[in-house]
N, C-alpha and C positions, 0 to 999 in steps of 0.2 A: 533562464527563460523556458527551459523544458517543463518547469512546474506549471507555467501558464498553459502550455499545450496539453498537459495532462488534465488540467481543469476543463479545457475545451472538450477533450475526449470524454470526460466524465459526463458533461452536460449532454453531448450528442448521444452517448450510450443510454443515459437515463431517459431522454426524450423518446428514443426508439423503443425502449423497453416499456415505457408507460403507454405508448401508442399501441404496441402489441397486446398489452393487457387491457386496453380500452379504458385507461385511467387518464384523468385530466390534470392531476397535480402530483408531483413527486414530493414526498414529505421527508425522505431520508435516503442517503446514499451511503452504503457501507464499503469502505476501501481498506486494503491491506498495504502497508508501507514498511518494507524491510529497512533495517538500520543501515545496510550497505547498498541500498538501491540507488543512491545518488539523488533522491528526491527529498524535499522537505514537506512534511505533512502540513505544517503551518502555512507555508507559501501556497500549497495547493488549495487549502481552505480559503485563503485570502482571495486568490484568483477566482475560485469557484463562485464566491459571492458576486464578484464583478461580472463574470461571463454568463452567469445564470439569470441576470436581470432581464425581465421581459419574457422569460421562458417558463415552461411548466415546472422548472426546477427552482425558480426564485423562492427564496426563504427556506429551502430544504436544509435539513441538518446533515452535516457530513460526519459520519462516525468512522474513526480511524482505529484500526487494530495495528499496533506496532509489533514487528517481529525482530527479535534480537538476532544478530549475526552468530553463526555457528561455524566452528572449525571441525574438520574431520581428520582423524588420525589415519595416515596412509599405512600404518603398520597393523593396527588392530581394528580399525573401522569405527572407533568410538566417535560419536558426535558430542561436542561440548561447547559451552558458551565461550566466546572470545573474551579474554581479559587483557587489559592494557599492559603491553610489554611482556606478556607471558603467553606463549603459544604451545607449551608442552601439554601433551595428552595427560589427563589426570589418572588414566588407567595404566599406561605403559611408559610415559615420559618422552615419547617421540614427538618431534615438532609437527603440529597440525598444519593442514592446508585448508584454504577457503572452501566452503561448501556453497551450494546454491541457497541454503537457508539464510534468510536475511537480505536477499537481493530482490525480493519480489516487490512489485508495484502493480496492483490489480483492483478491479472493482468486484466485490463479492456479490453485490446485489442492490436492489432498491426497494423502498416501500412507497406506495402510492395510493391515492384515493380518487 
């Protein structure tokens, strides 16, 4: 259900931004969704279509940038892509720890006319 609330947040953000820019129609919303954010880009897009009906966002395209999760080695600091069942640092072999990369969920911006 948090995907629904994120879609509502997106509509509210885009409406405010369009108003600030003096625009009457939002044509595109650019979002970033990390692999480990706990959000589903597909669900957000589905809910966005529903909650944007009757607003300046109705019919806007939602462009999603997916961010892969990264691990960070506590020994050498190397950032590397998480692989299924393999957590070893490719540089030194130490088991990596979760980093913030891949946990993001944010609106990068809008396009409006």
